[in-house]
C-alpha positions in Angstrom: 105.5 2.4 19.6 105.3 -0.5 17.1 107.1 -1.0 13.9 105.6 0.7 10.9 103.4 -1.6 8.8 103.0 -1.4 5.1 99.7 -0.2 3.7 99.4 -3.6 1.9 100.7 -7.0 2.8 102.5 -8.2 -0.4 102.2 -12.0 -0.4 103.9 -13.6 -3.4 103.1 -17.1 -4.7 104.7 -19.3 -7.3 101.3 -20.7 -8.5 99.7 -18.6 -11.2 96.4 -20.4 -10.6 96.4 -19.3 -7.0 97.0 -15.7 -8.0 94.1 -15.8 -10.5 91.8 -17.4 -7.9 92.7 -14.7 -5.4 91.8 -11.9 -7.8 88.6 -13.5 -9.2 85.5 -12.0 -7.7 82.9 -14.6 -8.8 82.5 -18.2 -7.8 82.7 -20.6 -10.7 82.0 -24.4 -11.0 85.8 -24.9 -10.8 86.2 -22.8 -7.6 83.0 -23.8 -5.7 84.9 -26.4 -3.7 87.1 -23.8 -2.0 86.5 -23.4 1.7 84.8 -20.3 2.9 87.9 -19.3 4.9 90.0 -19.2 1.7 87.4 -16.9 0.1 88.4 -14.3 2.7 91.6 -13.8 0.6 89.5 -12.6 -2.3 87.8 -10.1 0.0 91.2 -8.8 1.2 92.4 -8.5 -2.4 89.2 -6.6 -3.5 89.5 -4.3 -0.5 93.1 -3.5 -1.2 94.3 -5.1 2.1 96.7 -7.4 0.2 98.0 -7.4 -3.3 98.9 -11.0 -4.4 101.6 -11.2 -7.0 103.4 -14.0 -8.8 107.0 -15.0 -8.0 109.0 -17.4 -10.0 109.7 -20.8 -8.3 113.5 -20.2 -8.4 113.0 -16.9 -6.4 110.5 -18.0 -3.8 112.1 -17.8 -0.4 109.3 -19.9 1.1 110.8 -22.9 -0.7 113.4 -23.2 2.1 110.5 -24.4 4.4 108.6 -26.5 1.9 111.0 -28.5 -0.2 114.4 -30.0 -0.4 116.8 -27.6 -2.1 120.2 -27.9 -3.7 123.0 -26.1 -1.8 123.0 -23.0 -4.1 119.2 -22.4 -3.8 119.4 -23.1 0.0 122.1 -20.4 0.4 120.2 -17.9 -1.7 116.9 -18.4 0.2 118.7 -18.4 3.6 119.7 -14.8 3.0 116.0 -13.8 3.3 116.0 -15.2 6.9 119.0 -13.2 8.0 118.4 -10.0 10.0 119.2 -6.9 8.0 121.3 -4.2 9.6 119.6 -0.8 10.2 116.1 -2.3 10.5 
């Protein structure tokens, strides 16, 4: 059997504008340029498949892949990549 999957995928982003765009149901002049494939995220949020939430930049583990970090931040984010016992 497979591993249990959560009922919602909880992506967290450190860009409040991205969170608001994901939750916004209507297309505005400011969001018309967004590609159709990105609008799928809005559908997933509306359908309850995902629940996008904000995470502070200092707590975003994805930063280890996207930007140079100081040693302390690197060590902190590296813990998210370590396998957890009992999983």
